[in-house]
C-alpha positions in Angstrom: 122.8 65.7 59.0 121.2 69.1 59.7 123.2 69.6 62.8 126.5 68.8 60.9 125.5 71.3 58.2 124.8 74.0 60.6 128.2 73.2 62.4 130.0 73.6 59.0 128.1 76.7 58.3 129.0 78.1 61.7 132.6 77.3 61.1 132.7 78.9 57.6 131.0 82.0 59.0 133.5 82.2 61.8 136.4 81.8 59.5 135.0 84.5 57.3 134.6 86.7 60.3 138.2 86.2 61.5 139.7 86.6 58.0 137.7 90.0 57.6 138.7 91.0 61.2 142.4 90.3 60.4 142.2 92.3 57.1 140.7 95.2 58.9 143.6 95.2 61.4 146.4 94.7 58.7 148.1 98.0 57.9 148.8 98.9 54.2 151.9 101.1 53.7 152.6 102.8 50.4 156.3 103.9 50.0 157.0 106.4 47.2 160.6 106.8 46.4 162.8 109.7 45.4 163.5 110.8 41.8 166.9 109.3 41.5 165.4 105.7 41.4 163.3 107.0 38.4 166.5 107.6 36.7 169.0 104.9 37.8 166.7 102.2 39.1 166.5 100.6 42.5 170.1 100.4 43.1 170.7 104.2 42.5 173.7 105.9 43.9 174.1 109.6 44.3 177.6 111.3 43.9 176.6 113.4 46.8 174.5 111.3 49.2 175.7 107.8 48.4 173.6 104.7 47.7 169.7 105.0 48.0 169.1 102.0 50.2 165.6 101.2 48.8 165.6 97.5 49.9 166.8 98.4 53.5 164.1 101.0 53.7 161.3 98.6 52.6 162.6 96.0 55.1 162.7 98.5 58.0 159.1 99.5 57.2 157.8 96.0 57.0 156.6 93.4 59.6 154.9 90.0 59.0 151.4 91.5 59.7 151.5 94.5 57.3 151.7 94.9 53.6 154.3 97.4 52.1 153.5 98.5 48.7 156.6 100.0 46.8 156.3 100.4 43.1 159.3 101.6 41.0 158.4 104.5 38.9 160.1 105.7 35.6 160.8 109.3 34.4 157.8 109.4 32.3 155.2 109.1 35.0 152.8 112.0 35.3 152.3 113.4 38.8 148.5 113.7 38.6 147.8 110.4 36.8 150.0 108.4 39.2 148.4 110.0 42.2 145.0 109.1 40.8 146.1 105.6 40.2 147.3 105.2 43.8 144.1 107.0 45.1 142.0 104.5 43.3 143.8 101.7 45.1 143.3 103.2 48.4 139.6 103.7 47.6 139.3 100.0 46.9 140.9 98.9 50.1 138.5 101.1 52.1 135.5 99.7 50.1 136.9 96.2 51.1 136.7 97.1 54.8 140.2 98.3 55.5 140.2 101.1 58.1 141.4 104.3 56.7 143.7 104.7 59.7 145.4 101.5 58.8 146.5 102.9 55.3 149.8 105.1 55.2 151.3 106.9 52.3 155.0 107.6 52.7 156.7 109.9 50.2 160.3 110.7 50.0 161.5 113.8 48.1 159.8 113.5 44.6 157.6 110.7 46.2 156.5 113.3 48.7 155.2 115.4 45.9 153.2 112.4 44.5 152.0 111.8 48.1 150.9 115.5 48.3 148.9 115.1 45.2 147.3 111.9 46.6 146.6 113.7 49.9 144.9 116.5 48.0 142.8 114.0 45.7 141.8 111.3 48.1 139.1 112.2 50.6 139.6 109.3 53.0 141.2 110.1 56.4 144.3 108.0 55.9 147.9 108.8 57.0 150.6 110.6 55.2 154.3 111.0 55.9 156.1 113.6 53.8 159.9 113.4 53.8 161.6 116.4 52.3 158.8 117.4 49.9 158.6 121.1 50.2 160.4 124.3 48.9 159.5 127.6 47.4 158.9 126.1 44.1 156.0 123.9 45.5 154.4 126.7 47.4 154.4 128.9 44.3 153.2 126.3 41.8 151.1 123.7 43.7 147.4 124.2 45.1 147.1 121.2 47.2 144.5 120.9 50.0 145.5 118.0 52.1 143.0 115.5 53.5 143.7 112.9 56.3 146.5 112.9 59.0 149.7 114.4 57.8 153.0 114.2 59.3 155.9 116.3 57.5 159.6 115.5 58.3 162.2 117.8 56.9 165.9 118.2 57.5 167.2 121.8 58.3 170.6 121.2 56.3 168.6 120.1 53.2 169.2 122.6 50.5 166.8 120.9 48.0 163.7 120.4 50.0 164.3 121.4 53.6 161.7 124.0 54.0 159.1 123.5 56.8 155.4 123.0 56.0 153.9 126.1 57.6 152.6 127.3 54.4 150.6 124.1 53.9 149.6 123.9 57.4 148.1 127.4 57.5 146.6 127.1 54.0 143.0 125.8 53.7 143.0 122.1 54.0 140.8 119.2 55.2 143.3 117.5 57.6 142.3 116.1 60.9 145.9 116.2 62.1 148.9 118.1 60.7 152.2 117.8 62.3 155.8 118.4 61.3 159.3 117.4 62.6 162.5 119.3 62.0 165.5 117.0 61.9 169.2 118.1 62.5 171.2 115.2 61.1 173.4 117.4 59.0 172.9 114.8 56.2 171.3 117.2 53.9 168.8 115.6 51.4 170.5 112.4 52.0 168.8 111.8 55.3 165.9 110.0 53.4 168.4 107.7 51.5 168.7 105.4 54.6 166.3 104.0 57.1 167.8 106.0 59.9 166.0 106.3 63.1 165.5 110.1 62.9 162.8 109.7 60.4 161.9 106.0 60.7 160.9 106.0 64.4 158.4 108.9 64.1 157.1 107.5 60.8 156.4 104.0 62.4 154.8 105.6 65.5 152.6 107.6 63.1 151.6 104.5 61.2 150.8 102.6 64.3 148.8 104.9 66.6 146.6 107.0 64.4 142.9 107.2 65.2 139.9 108.7 63.5 
């Protein structure tokens, strides 16, 4: 009887270890969408850039082993309060044993503004991908000091938020890695409306291969 109980205890301990190990390897990806979805909803369509392919983007970012968190915001959401909410969720994941390098926040357009607030608030060394989130207004009105590992992707034909991130890279921050990629798709701000390889491939690579 004692041997049987020890065997069961060993099995439970092993199962718990395997479950914990699997959780530590699982990647958690936050996708923060653009402003047009706040206004029109998930099936938003721009007169200039066409349909915002939200579902296709989420599908492209997903695989069976990872968890993609993509919450639909409305127009009344405050930047700072929303950033604090997501930051607390990230802290909770880390406290549960998830490696910080297995957590990524992807922000597109206005979503990149939210992601920038999160990167300034949250001190864990998680990953960020900022898609089309910089212009003169942001540089003149924000005081972000990023943490973690940051990849910035911008499109040179984008007249809304196609500015490079040199200002933020050279400004005081707490990043362990800060890189940027200039795209030349000629799609303007609409490059982020679809899961095109130009931004999707470097984003997935950033998610997969980050280290402390």
